[in-house]
N, C-alpha and C positions, 0 to 999 in steps of 0.2 A: 774512651772503651777500645782499646786493641783489637781490631778484628783479625780473626785468624784466615789466612788465606785458603782457598780450596788446593787439595792435592793436582799436583800438576800434571800433564798427560805424557807417555814417553814418545817420544818423536817415532818410533820406530813403529810406533800403533795410530800413527796420525796421518803418515806421508799416502796410507792407500784409499783414506777415505774422503768422499765426494766434497771436498768443503769447498773446489773452487768451482761449484754447483750449484752453490748457496747463493740464492739472492742478496742475502744479507752483503756476502760480502765479494759482491761483483766489483771487478774493476781492481780487486787489490791485488799488490803485488806477492809472489807467492812465498817468500820469505818472510814479507810483514804479517801473512793472513798465517802460517803455520807459529810465528811467533805469538801472535794472537790467542790462536786457540790452545797453546799449551798452558795457559793460566784458565781453562777450563776443563770440564770434567764430563768422562764417556758414561753412559749410565745405561746399562743392558736391563731390555725388559723382557718380561715372561708373558706368554698367551694371557690374557687376562688379569695383567697386572696394573694398576692404575695410577696414573702420572699425575692427573687433579682432580679435585673434587670439587662442587660448588658449594662456595661459602668457604673453600681453605684460602688461609693467608701465603699469597705467593711473591717471592721477591726475584725471580728468576726465569731467565728466558729458554726455552728451549726449542732446538732444531731437531727436524726428523731426519736421521741422516739414513737409515735402513729400515726394511720388514713396514708393517701395518699400522700405524696408529689411527685411530678413532676420534671424534669430540661428538659427546652428545649433548644435545640443548634439550632442556626442559626438567618439570620435576622427576619425571621415571626417567633419567637417563641409565638407569643400568639395564633396563628392558626395551628401552627404546634404539631404534636403527641407527646406530650412528654414522657420519660422514667424514669417510678418509682425509688423513690431512696426507697434499702432497710431499714426496721426498723436498728436504729442503727448504722446507716452509717453517716459519717460526711458528709457537704458541706460547700463551703465555706473558706477553710482551705487554698485554694492555693492564693487567693486575701490575705488572713488574714498573710500571712507566707511573701509574696513578694511584697504585698502592691498594687499592680495593681488590677484595674478595676474586680468587676464581669465579667464574658465571657459570662453566660447562664441567662436565665431566669427558676427562682425555684417559684414553683407555689403551693397551695392545693389544692388538686382534692375532696375534702371531709374534714372534722372536723379534725384535726389533734392537734398534739402537739410536740414540736419543744423547745430543749435546748439550750438555747444561752451562748456560752462560749465568755464571753470579753476577745477581745486580751490581757488586762494587766493581768487578771487572767488566760490567759493560759500560756502565758511567765513567770508570778513572781512566780505563784504556782506550775500549774499542768503539767508543762512540768519538775518540780523539782521531782514530784512522782515518785517510782519505777516505771517501766517499759513504763512508757505514750511515751517519747520520742520512743521508738523504735517500740511503737506500732503504732504510728505516721507513722514513716517513713516506718513499715510493709505497712499502710493506703496508703500511697501515692505510694507506690512501686505498689500494687494494682491497684490505678487508675491510673495510667501509663499506666499499662499492657491493664486494658480495653479499655482505650481511645486509644491505638494504635491498637487492635482488632477492635474498632469501625471505625476507621480513614482506614485501612485496608479493611474490609468488605463494607466501603463507596466508597472507591477505584474499589471494584471489582464490585459492583452494577455501578458505572458511568459507566466501560468498557463494561457491559454486556450493558448500557443502549444505549451505543454508537454504541454497532456492531449490537443492534435492530434497533438503527434507520436506519444505514446503510443497513440494510436487507429491512425495510419498504421504504425507498426510492428506491431501486431497485425494489420490486413491484410495485412501482408507477409505473416505467420507464416501465418497462413489461406491466401493464394495461396497462398503453397509449400507449404503440404501438399494443394493441390487436385490441385498435380502430379507426376509422377514425381519421383524425388530424382535429384539432378545428377551428372554422372559417369557411371561403368559402370552400364548397365541389360542384365540377362538374360546376367550375367557366366557362367553356366555352361552356356547354351545350346552345343548342336556346332553349328550354322549360323551363327547371327550374330552380330555384335556391335554395341552399337548404345554410342554415347557423348554426353553433352549440356552445354551450358552456356547460362544464363540470368542477363543482369548488366543488371538495371533502371537507367535514365538517373535515377529519382527512387525515393522508397521503395520504392512498389509500380509494376507494371509493366503494361505493354498485353501485350507480347508472352506467346506459352504455346506449348510444344510437347506433346506425348503420345504414348507409345506403348504397347500393350497386345494382347494377341493374344484375337481374336474366337471362335477355335476351336485346336485344336491345331496348325495346322498355317498359319493365317494370322494375320500380325501388321497391325494398324493403326498407323500414323506421320501424324502430322501438325504443321505449325508455323504460326502464327499471328500478325498483327500489327494490333492495335487501333490507328484513328486516335487522336492524340492522346498527352497522358502523365497521368500522376496516376491519383487517385482515381475518377475517372470514366470511364477507360480500363480501369483495373483491374476495376469492374464489371463493367463490357460484357465484359471480357476471361472474368469468372467465369460469366456466363451464356453465352456458346459453348460454354466448355469442359463445362459441364454437360448442352447439350443433344447436345454433340458426340459425347459418350460413348454417350447414349441411339441416338442414329442411327446410331452406327457398326455398333453390337450389332445393330440392327434391319435395316438395308439392306444389300443385296449388294455394290452399286457405290459409288464413292466419288462419281462425278457425282449421283448419290439423295442421299447425304448432305450434299453440297453446297447442290443445290436446296432442300431441306426444311429444311436452318439457315437459309439465305437468307432464306425465307420466314418463318419462325418470330423472326429479329434485326429484320426490319424492321415486323414489327407494334408498334404503341408507342415505336417507338425516333425520341421527339420532339428528342432533341438531335440524329440525324443524325449518329450515330458508326458506323462499319464497321470492316471486319476484312478483312485480305487472307488469305488461307489456300493451303496446298497439304496435299493427304494423297492417300493411298492406301493398298493392301492387298497387302502380301507375302506370297508362299506360300514358306514358309521353306525347304520342302524343293525346288520346282523353279526358284526363284529369278525368277518372275516378278511383276513388280511393275506393277500397275493401280493409274494414278492421276488425282487431279482437281485443276485450279487455279482459283483464284478472284482473280484480279489480284496473284496472287504473284509474287516474282523466282525465276527458275528456276534447280532446285538444280544441282551440279556434281557428273559423273560424272567419276573416277578408274578408268580400265581398260588396262593394259597400259603404263601410266606416262604415258598420258596424260590431261588434265583437258579435258574439254569440258561445255558446259551440256545438258542433255539437252531434249528438243524438249517443249513446253507446250500443252498444249491450252488453247483460247479459256473462259475466263471472268470476269465480272465481279466485282470484289467484291462481300462481303457484305455485308447489313443497310438497303441505303439503295432497291432497286428491288426489291420481291417479283416473283413468277413471271419472274423467268430462269430460265433453262434452263444445266446446265454438260455438257461429254465428259469421257471419258476415254482415257487411251493405255494401252500397256504397254509394258512395257522387260523387257528381259532381264537378271537382274543373274549374270553367271558368279562363280563362286569367288574369291576374291582383291579385288570390285568393289567399291568405296568410293562411297555416295553422300552428299555435303554438299548439306543443307538450312538453311538461312539466314534471318536478316529483313535489312533493309535497313539497321538499323545498324551491320552489319559492314563492307557494300561503301562505306557514304556515311558513315565516319568520316574525319573531312580531318584533313592536316597544317597546320603552321601558316601553309603555304602557303596553304591554304584547297583543297588536292589531293584528293581522294578516293582511298582505300583502294582500294576498286574493286575487279570481278570478277577481273581481272588479279591481285590482290594476293595472293585467296585460291588461284587456279590455279596460281600459283607454289610454293605452299608445299604445296599437296596433291601437286604433281607429285615433288616431294622425298619424299614422306610414305612410299612404299614399304608396308613390312607392321607400320610402328611401331604404338606400340599407340593405340588410338583415346583414352584419356584424355589422351597426352604428346601427340599430336596438336592435340587443342581446346587445349592449356594452352600449347601453341606458337604456338597461332593469338592467344590473348590477347595472350601477350607480345612478338607482332610487332603488335599495333594500339596497344598502349601505347607500344611505341617510336615507332611511325607517327607517332601524335598527338601525345606528347609531354606525355599524360596520363593519370593513374590511372582518369578514369572520361569516358567519354563522352557524346556531347551527346543519343543515342538509345539505346532499349533495345535490346541485341545478344543473340541467342537464335540457337544452333546444336544441329545435331543430325547426329552421324555414322552412317552405318548400314552396315555391310560384311557382306560372306556371308564367311564363314571359308573360307577355300584348303583344297584337298584333303588339304594334309598336316597341317594342323592340326586338320582334322576327323579324320585317323588316328589319332593322335596322343592324342586324346582319346577315343578309342574305346575 
């Protein structure tokens, strides 16, 4: 079969090109070099134009003469960040030699010029020129060494990533062990029911909750949302929880707890992290709830079938400005009343149209709750969020705390 030769280059277009700087043509005489490249083809590439794709049959060798051309490894080459090919370097020589398909995506990032050396020209003419075969061997050795180096770096990064994941898993376990268990709390208590859920957007969370008795009849509850995500937010959260437990057991009012916590968190806070928080003391015998707010979203109260946000005292977020004061309000929780405390990861969860779940979504679910078990309400709300967002994972940390005074009928049955 007769193979049609490639179009020859115009000598007037080749004299200004940097052929002498190409490693493949090192030490070739200029007249011999120009005679050789006249058998090749200049390819102008537009920005974004693909030269080779993974799996593509290729028999040619390409040399970058001008512009930026990148090679992209991996299955997601079109979106991954590529590695620029230096001017004068070859691409495609492996597939041209062994006949196997190309293994990477090669793409022009701006206007570029490439010299295409057809397979028959390389093997029939160029490889016979003095020094070309040696230069090709040197180029292949350098490419192999670079590939080995990149492979070692990738393996080292993979090991570091694996180590980091193990550390994050350990941090998550430590963090969860700092907080009360999720689900039902104080299930045998005659006066109250509490159920919780915390689902981090990343391995470790910036959200937190807590609930514990400071004496036989006073229950302290809180929920917080640290700015940001990841390890930094988790460490700030751990510091907040540790300080909070000490203060809740030494102070008698929630506004004093927030005031002292804010001053402590602001000290040495060079990263300027902050936390929003809602906390309060519930007298479980009388139902009197005294609470304070530090820039947090208002809890919802279900009473007699109606769901409304509770009145919120003024209070700035914690950790940035020392010396701030906070206020307290009181709320009477009657038997059967339900309080839903949450972080904004719940109400700000968005559907595919970008619409938030909103306070209205929570109100609609609570309005139908009645006296259903709190753990089923928690799981129902989480399923509603999954359906609303069409995703198993939320973009922000999601934390819920449901607190209900037991109805008189339940108390009587349990007594």
